[in-house]
Structure formats: C-alpha cells, structure tokens
MIMI-633674 format. One record per residue (C-alpha): z, x, y; residue in one letter. Coordinates in steps of 0.05 Angstrom, whole numbers, plus 5000, padded with zeros to 4 digits. Example, Ala and Ser with C-alpha at 12.3 -4.5 7.8 and 13.67 -1.06 7.14 Angstrom:
515652464910a 514352734979s 
//
This chain:
500050005000p 501750575048g 494950885035g 491450225048a 495150135114r 493350835135a 486050705118h 486050055158r 489350405217t 484150965214s 478550445211r 481350075271r 481750725310q 474550875292a 472450175313d 475950265381r 472650935391a 465950625373h 467250055422l 469050545477q 462650935463a 458650295464t 461650085531m 460050775557k 452950665533e 452850025573d 454250425637d 447950845629i 442050465656g 435450675689p 438750825757l 444151245724t 438951635684v 434751785746t 440351905797s 441452655786v 434052845777p 432252445840f 437152855882f 434653475847g 427653305869g 430053205940l 433353895937t 426754195915a 423153855973f 428354126021l 427354835993m 419854756003i 420754566076l 425555156088v 421155666053l 414655426083r 417855486152a 419856206134k 412856376110v 409556026170s 413756426219a 411657096190a 405957446227p 398957516197r 396958116237g 390058186266e 383358506253g 379858616186t 385858396144q 385657696174v 378157626161a 378957846089i 384757366078a 380556796107t 374956956058q 379856946000i 382756276022a 375855966031e 373556205963g 379755935928a 379055265963h 371655215945s 373155355872f 378654825866l 374454295900v 368554435853t 373154435792e 376553785811y 369853445821k 368253605748y 375153395725l 374852725761l 369452475714v 373452715653f 379952405677v 376751725691l 373251725623a 379751895586v 383551365625a 378650835601v 379151095530f 386851055531i 386750335555v 381550145504g 384750435442v 391950235458l 390549535483e 385849435425g 391449485374q 392948855334d 400248835355e 405149235397p 409149815366p 415349605327a 421149425372g 416849325434s 413448725467d 407949125500s 402049525473r 402749975534g 395450135547g 395349995621w 402150305633q 400150935595t 393650975634m 397450945701i 402051495678c 396051905655f 392651845723l 399052005761v 400552605716g 393452885724a 393652775800s 400453105809l 398453695765s 392153805806a 395953715871l 401154225849t 395854745835g 392354605901y 398754655943m 400955275906g 394255605917m 394655445992n 401455766001i 399256375960a 393056496002t 397256416065e 402656896042t 398357476016n 396357756084v 403357626112k 406258036055t 401658606072m 403558556146e 410958546128a 409959176087a 408559546152k 415959466169s 418859586101g 418959446026l 424758936029n 421258516082a 414858496041a 418658315978l 422257736012k 415857436041i 412057495975a 417957205936f 418656635986a 411356455976g 412256465900g 418456035906a 414655505945v 409955465885m 415955415837g 419254855876f 412754475884y 412254465808v 419354215795v 419453725853s 412753385838f 414453395763g 421453095766i 419852595821m 413552355786g 417352235721v 423251905757v 419151435800i 414851205742l 421051115698f 424250665751v 417850275763l 417150115689f 424449905680t 427749615743c 422649065759p 424348735692r 429348165701s 433648405643d 433549155661w 441049195670d 443048775609e 445349195549y 442549285497p 435849035524q 436049575578s 435750095522t 429349785494v 426249765564i 427950495576m 424950715510r 418550345526d 418250715593a 418951385557i 413251175511r 408851035571y 410851705602l 407452085545s 401151915584g 404052295643f 404952905600g 397852845573f 394952795643g 398753415663a 396453785600s 389153605610a 388953875681i 392954485661a 388154655605l 381954635648f 385454975707a 387855535662r 381155625627v 376655575688a 381355985732g 382156515678g 374656575668i 373656615743y 378857155755t 376957585696k 369457535707a 370457805777a 375558325755d 371358595697v 365058615740g 368658965797a 371959475752d 366059655707l 360959745763v 365759975818g 370860425785k 367260645721v 359960685743e 360260815818a 366961185816n 369860825877i 377160595882p 379759915862e 379059375917d 374359835955d 370959426011p 364159685989r 364859305923n 361858605929p 366458315875a 373158505907t 374057865946v 372157455885a 377257865845d 382757685895n 380556955896v 381256955821g 388457185825d 390056545862n 386056045822v 388056345755g 395056615762d 397656125815v 393955465808a 392955555732g 399955795717m 402955265762g 399254705725a 401255015659d 408755035673l 408454365708f 406254075641e 411654455603s 417054225651f 415353485647v 413253525574g 420053795553s 423753225589i 419152685559i 419452975489a 427053035490c 427852325517a 423052055464a 427452345409l 433852055438a 437651545395n 442351285450n 442651245525n 447051865532r 441752295497e 436351965538l 439852145603a 441652865584l 434853205594p 433952855661f 440853085686w 440153795660v 433353865695s 436153575759g 442054045761f 437354615741g 433454515805i 439854575845l 441655215807a 434755515820a 435355345895a 441855725898i 439356305855g 433456425901f 437856685957w 440657255914t 434057645913v 433558255958s 432559005952t 433459665990s 428160086023e 424860615978n 427060225917a 424560455849t 420660025800q 426959875760s 430859695823q 425359215846l 425358895777l 432858825779h 432458485847a 427857945819l 432157875756h 438257735799m 435257065819g 434056865747v 440857095723y 444656755779a 440956105766s 442256155691s 449756235702i 449855625747l 445955215697v 451155365644v 456655105690a 452654485711f 450854315639t 458154345619a 459553845675l 453853395652v 456253395580v 463353225603w 460852645646m 455952355594l 459252485528f 466752425539s 469751755520e 471951675592d 472352135652f 479252385632n 477052875579g 478152515512d 472952895471y 475152695401d 469852195380k 462652095401q 456151755389m 452252315355n 444752415346y 444651935286t 447651375327g 454351365291v 461351595309v 462752315290g 464452995319d 463153095393n 455653235393y 455653295469g 458453995464w 453654155408r 447953965455y 451154405507f 450654985457a 443254805446c 441954845521v 445255535521l 440955755463v 434555525498g 436655845564l 438256515535f 432356505488s 427856455549g 431457055580i 430957465516f 423557315508i 422457545579g 426258185565e 422358315501a 415858195538t 417958665594e 419559205543y 412659125511a 408659125576t 412359525629s 410560255638y 417960415645a 418460365569y 415460725510r 410260225484p 405960225547t 406760975557k 404261075486s 397660745504i 396661235562t 398261815516e 393261555466a 387961545521g 389562265539a 388762475467a 382662085445g 379461695502g 377860955508a 377360815433a 384561045420t 386860645480v 383960015448i 386960175380i 393860325407q 393859715453g 391959245396l 397559545354g 402659465409i 400358745421g 401158565347m 407858915342l 410358545405s 409757885367v 415958065325l 421557985377p 419257315408p 418057035338t 425057215314m 428056945379i 424356275373i 425856215299v 433156355310t 433355855367a 429955315325i 434555405265i 440855445307a 439154835348c 437154435287y 443854585254e 447554405318l 443853775338g 437953615294g 430953555322v 434053295387y 437753955392g 431154335390i 428353885444a 434253965491i 433754725480a 426754685509g 429554325570v 434854865577g 429555415574m 425655085631l 431754865672s 431255465720t 423655395727l 424055365803g 426156095808v 422956335743t 416156115767l 417556435834a 417957115800t 411356975765d 407456695825a 410057285865y 405357735824g 398557495848p 401157465920i 403158205916a 396558365881d 392658035938n 396958405990a 395059065957g 387658865955g 387558676028i 391059326046a 385859716007e 380059356040m 382859426111s 381060116139p 386260076195e 392060016147v 396160646137s 397360996071e 404860846069d 403360096072v 398760166013r 404160535974e 409059965987r 404059435966t 402359845904d 409759835884k 409959085893l 403359015855d 405859415796a 412158995795l 407858375798g 404058585735n 410658625697t 413357965724t 406757625707a 407057885636a 414257655630t 412356975657g 406856905605k 411857065549g 416656545578f 410956035582a 408856115510i 416056095485g 417555455522s 410955175498a 413055255425v 419554865434l 416054335476t 410254255426a 415054225367l 419053685402s 412753295419l 410453345346m 417153075321n 416552495371a 409552375345f 411952345273v 417251835294g 412251385332d 406551365282v 406550695244p 406551035176v 412850925135a 416451565117g 411352025149l 416452585158a 417752595083l 410352605068k 408853235108l 409453705048s 405654365051v 403854274978t 399953644994d 392453804998p 391253365060l 397153665098v 395154375078l 388054235100s 390654005168g 394954645173v 388855075161m 384554705212i 390254745262g 391155495250a 383755605261m 383355235327l 386955765370p 382056295344f 376055845360l 378855685429f 380456425442g 373456635420a 370056135465l 374056345526t 373057085512m 365556995504l 365456585569s 368757165606v 363557645578r 357857185599k 360557055669a 362357785679a 355157975660g 352557575719a 357557915766i 355658605739i 348258465752v 349858215823e 354258815841v 349059305813q 343558955853w 347459005919q 349159735907f 341859885893k 338559475948n 343359486007i 341760156038e 347860566056g 352860106022l 355160575967l 355161166015e 359760786063g 355260816124k 358360496186p 356259776197g 353659676127v 357259106090v 356258756024c 355658016011d 362457835982h 361557085984m 355457115938r 359957375882c 365056825898v 359656295889r 357256615824l 364256615795c 365455895815t 359155635783q 360056035719s 367355875707s 366755125719v 361155065669k 364455515617e 370855095615m 367254485585i 366054725513l 373254965497p 375954325530g 371853875485l 374554195422f 381754155448a 381453415466v 377153135410f 379153515347t 386253245336p 384152525348v 377952595304s 381952895246m 387552375254g 382751795251l 378152085198l 383352335147i 389952045171g 396652175203a 398952675150r 392953125162c 394053085237l 401353275228g 399253885189g 394054055242l 399454045296l 404054495255v 398454995241g 396255025314s 403355135339i 404655715292a 397856045300s 397355915375g 404156215388f 402756855350m 395756955378l 397956775449g 403657275449v 399357825419m 393757735469m 398257665530s 402558265513n 396758715492a 393158555557g 399458675599g 400659345565a 393459565576w 393959365649d 400459745661n 398060355624s 392760405678k 398060295732k 402260845700y 396661345712v 395161095782e 402261015809n 405861575774e 399862055778k 400662285706v 395162585662f 391062765724g 391862115762g 386061715788k 378861925771k 381262345712s 378462245642d 384961915620t 384361435679h 377361245658k 379761115587a 385560665608v 380960295656v 376660105596v 382959865561g 385059465622d 378159145625t 378658935552v 385758675564g 383958265625d 381157655587p 386657755535f 392457675584k 389457225638d 384556765602t 385156675527s 392556845515g 395656395569p 390855815553a 393355785481l 400255525500n 396854945537i 392454815477l 398354705429i 401954265479k 395853855497l 394153695424m 401453505411s 402253055472v 395452725463f 397352565391s 403952275415l 400351855468t 395651565416l 400751535360a 400050765350p 392750825329i 393751305271f 394651045200r 395651295128d 390451695090d 383251465101w 385150785129d 381150895193t 375751355164w 369950975195w 372851025265e 373951765252g 366651855232i 364351525296i 368851975338l 366552595300c 359252415314i 360952325389v 364452995388q 358553355355v 353653045406i 357953245466l 359053945439v 351654025426g 349853805497i 355054275527a 352754855484f 345454745505y 346854735579y 351955295579v 349055785528w 341755605514v 339155375581k 343455885618d 343456505572p 347457145582v 344457575636e 344258295612e 346758835660p 342159395683k 343360135668p 349260455703a 349060595777v 348361325795s 344861485860a 342060825887p 335060885917p 333760565985p 332159825984a 324859625983a 322759226043e 323158486032g 327358545969t 331157905954a 337457835913p 336957515844p 337656755848p 344256425834l 344356055767p 343155305773t 348954855754q 348254445692a 
//
C-alpha cells in the first residue's frame, strides 16, 4: 500500500509539472516568438545607420583614385542590374510553379487546413527579393568604402583597418537585419490575422503552418544566392585569371598595374563575387537555420528558441564590433588577432544571452525551478532546455574551430602554405600544383572531424532538433563574422586602387598590402565557416523534409542497403562534382575571352605596355566582357541544381530523394572544403613571396611558379568551392518546400518523366547557346614586344548575348 501511495504521489507531481509546462506553452504565441528577433533586427538597423554615417564621413581623396573607384562602382552596378534582369524571369517562373504544384494537391498536409501554395509563393518572392537587395546594398557600401580605406591608409594602418571593417560590418548587419525582419514580419502576417491566433492549442497549429510557408522564403534566398555566387565567382575569376596570365606572367608587369586592361574588372569582381555573392550565401544560411530548426520543433518553446537565440546574437555582434582595433606597424598575426577579438567577444556574449533565453523559455516559471520540462519528444523529462544550451555552445565553438583550422591551412604564417612556396622553389609550377592539391585534401580532415563531433554530440544531447539549434548557434554571431569576411574584398580593392594611382606613396601601398594579405586569410576563414554552417543547416532541412513528406515511416525506410536509397546517394554524391566542373569550365571559357582582349590591347594600343604618358587602356571593355560571359555561364549549373532533386523525387520517389540529399551533403562538404582551402593556400603562397620577399621576391622564378598556382586556385576558392555550400542547401530547402508532392516508390513516375524531359530540353537549349553558339575563344601566343598598332585596327567584337 505504501508503494502504491508513493506511485500515485509521484504521478500527481508529474501531472502538475506537465500542467505547469502546458500553461507555459500557452504563454508562447506568435508575438512572444517574434519579440526578441524583432528588437534584434532594430538593433541591426541602428548599427547600419551608425556605421554608414561613419563611412560616409570618411574622405575619398581626389584625383586618379576617385576616378578608378567610380569605374569599379559603375562596373559592379552594371553587373548586378544585368544579373537581376535574368533572375527576374527565373523567379517569376518558379513562383508560378510553386503555386501550381502545391495548390494542385488533392488535400492539405496532415494537421493543416491550407495547401499553402499562395502563402509559400509570397514567402519565396520576399526571400528572393531580400536576398537580392542584401547583395546590392552590400556591394554599394563596399564600393564606397574601398577608396576611403586607401585614403585612410595615408594616415595610418589602424585608421584604414577601422574604415574597412566598418564597411564590412555594414554588409554583415544588412544580412542579419533583412533576414530576421523578413522572417519575423511574414511569420506575424501568417499568424496574427487569424481570429484564433491566441487560443491554445490552435495557435500552435497556426504557427507550424507559418513555418511551413517560410520554407519558401528559404528557397527564394537560396536560389538568388546560388546564381549570385556562381555568376559573381565566374566574373571575378575570369577577370583575375586573365589579368594575371597576360599581365604578370606574359608581360611581366605588377599586379593591379594601370596598364593592364583587366585590373578594373578584377576589382569589380571582388565586390560582385566576394561581397554580393557571399552576402547572399550567408543570408540564406542565416534564415535557413532558423526555419529548419523551427520546422523540427515539437512544442512552442522549441519553436521560439531559434528566433530568440538569433535575436540576441545580433545584439552580441553589435557589441563585439566595437572591440576591433590595432596598433600602428602591426604584424600580420596582430592584425588577425584584432579581427578575432570581435568574433570572440560576440561569442562570449552569445553564451550569456543563450543561458538567459533558456532560463526564460524552459524553466517552469521565472523563479528557476528547472526540475521538469517538456523535452524534444513532447513529454515530461529531464530539463532539455539546458541540453539545447549545450548544443548552441557546440555549434558556436564548432564554427570558431573550423575557422581556426581553415586559417592554419591557408595562412602563410603556418607551415602548410609555406610548404607550397618551398615546393615552387624546388620544382616550379608543377610541384606548386601537386603540393597545393595535397594540402587542400589534407585540410578536409579537421573540419570533417569537428562537424562529425558536433553532429553526434548534439544528437545525443537533443536529437535532430539539437543538431538544428547548433546550426543556429554557429550563425548567431553572423553580423560580426561576416564583417571580417566582407572586409577582405574591401581591403583588396583598396590595394588595387593604390597600385593604379601613380600619386600614392609607397608606404600607403605597404599598408594596403598588409590589409590585403589579412583579407585573404579572413576570406578563406569565412569560406570554411560558410561550408560548416551549410552542412548543419542542410542536415536540419533534410530532417524537416523527411518529417513533412506524406510517406509513412520514411525515416525508417532510408536504409543505405536499399538499392533505391543507395542510387540516390550516388546521384547526390555526383552532383557537386558535376556542378564544380561546369563552374570551372565556365571560368576557363570566360577567362579566355579576357586573355584575348588584354592581348589585343597590349598589341594594338601603341605605347600602352611601355607606359608612355597619356596612353591609357580601355578598362570598361573588359568589364562588359566579364558581365556578359558570367551571366550566361550561370544558367547551366543552375538548371541542374534546381531540377535534379525534384525530377528524381517525382520519378523514383521520396526515398531516392532522401538518399540524394544525403549524398550531396557529404560529397559537397568534402569537395567544397578541399577546393576553398587549396585555393586559399595557393593564393597566400603567392602573398608570402610578395610580402615577405622570400625566395627572391617578385619577378623571381619562384614567384612565377606560385602565380600559376594562384591562378589555378582562383576558381577553386572563389567560384566552385563556395558555390557548393549553396548547392547542398538549395536542394534541401527546395525539397522541403515541395515535400507534400513527393510519394512512395514510383507512385508519381509519369510526372517525373515529364519533368525530366523538360529538364533535358532546357539543359540542351542552355548548352547550345552557351557552349556551341558561343564557343571558347582561344588565346593568342604570349605577348613579348608588341608591335605598333596598324592604322584603323578595331578591337575584336564583344560576344553577343544569348
């Protein structure tokens, strides 16, 4: 009898705890969920106003540097306008497709009273628009800041660092402000107008429907990010490869020499690829991590947690920004430490804010009774709030560790990059390539182990939701993390403008070279951070997809021994290689056109290569060439990325598509890390020779060898590698968006055949116009001593747009 009474007492206590948790659940409605992120978005907007005022107040200088900066800004603006015209057609077509397939379903998804086609379409359009706007605004601030950074370098290194970092921070806070406010406003619009939005438990159903619609927001952001990354990467590397091979290798003139017609296009490419492209990429990661985590939530506390962590993360980043400064005559390691201070300070604050969030959301009341909780299975158990707190810490520190591992693999302060230079001194360009590939492959090991450890730890702590909230934690300090990344192309542009401006003194160029070398390292670190966060985000999106597909027990059916699942894994593992190949070949093709143009100008503009006074090249012609080539070349890779997962999912079934997503995540992560790190190491091996004047310095045989390595690495690190993390996220979020249309094996095979035929036709048309009608233009023999131009000689015509 005593045991029975004890059991009944324990049961009543559990029931009371459950009732308290349920009442707490009742307190968390749409306005509670969005309160903290809304104020976080306002904080980001305030930071934008403050930092823009700081950048606007800085002087631009006068003379040649202003004219060059204006050309760069005009070229970047022209590229984005052209690109967005192409993307407008794509976005409208996909919007119609989303409405058609979702509203065409026989019945709404289980537990919902709406098919969600129109709502998802609205989210898709808003996500695509905000992603494009983020890239455009970031590009504008970068092209305004570059010349001001160079002007500030005249007074000192610290002043130049602060201006460049302020410009990068504006980009970072644009991303988080537009991302969080877009998600919050749409979430409120899809919940609060309902008459029963504040009645529990109906409010929970309404909020989960809103999260389902928001997957369209993530897909819109992914689609723009993919094309921005691919087109921007092709643009910047076509110009860079063309400028380096003809200018530095053939004509033996310095980098960013004003005589080189491709130098302005090269600097434009830094902005459209590494600012607009990276901004759109991390915009998608930021919003995608929030949406994926909320989609996996099983109660209102879990739904609110990613919103609150992201909102407080913006506040932490805003505070961390002000800790960045350095001393005059700072070394490379001191400059790197100065930028790291901002990230470290923000990370410490996020830890404290997340603890506060967990206490507020997951305690039974606000007095600290932590004993019993609603856990991720929806039942009473141990306090999973603090387990989720641990998952956030794992994600946060995993991002930092991946950045450190990337820095070790790519910075010339460490052995791996120095070994590439030593290989060049011993055996020339061939050994530089061999050593760089080996370093790139070896550099995959640390990030892989970090991500695997994070996934296992978070799963043991909090299930698949724990993995998702770790991704949110990794991206929580994005405002300041992206600032350190966007700082790189601003510093690179400042160095280019200094090199092209004859009135600028040598000490200014030395300062901008220091900032530029640091920017190469921070950019490489940012790429490692981006691919690491992409894996956690894509994995979370895939788990949400498995939960939303109307196939009973799909998670249990995804066995690697099943032929259909294994076939999907193999197709998915192949896609990153196909995507990488297409983007690499596109860089080669576009660079060929730039090489021909630069060779023509060197040959036919009399006195240009000799540097005669008053003789100038036509920079803007190379800008137009790069714009036309890159916009066309982005079409073919984009078609494979968008159509393949949907085609396979409809043709074979949801199990095959699940395998495809798994294969693409694993393969894309490995290949992306290898290409980004190998390219970064090749780049910095060249900087090691130029900045530290080792192995004979510039114009030595070793320098020529590492320049070849840098040229090979350019499309690795700035085109193909970074685009792969968008590829795996885009396929995952698109599959989640269209989850209601997928069925069991071969149930929709005829729809899949139709879509496969459409894909083949579109790919064939794109291939004809890009590769057959506009073939690769072969470069001429190397420039030696250019003969005088023949009278009446005209430049080769620009290629016609398809």
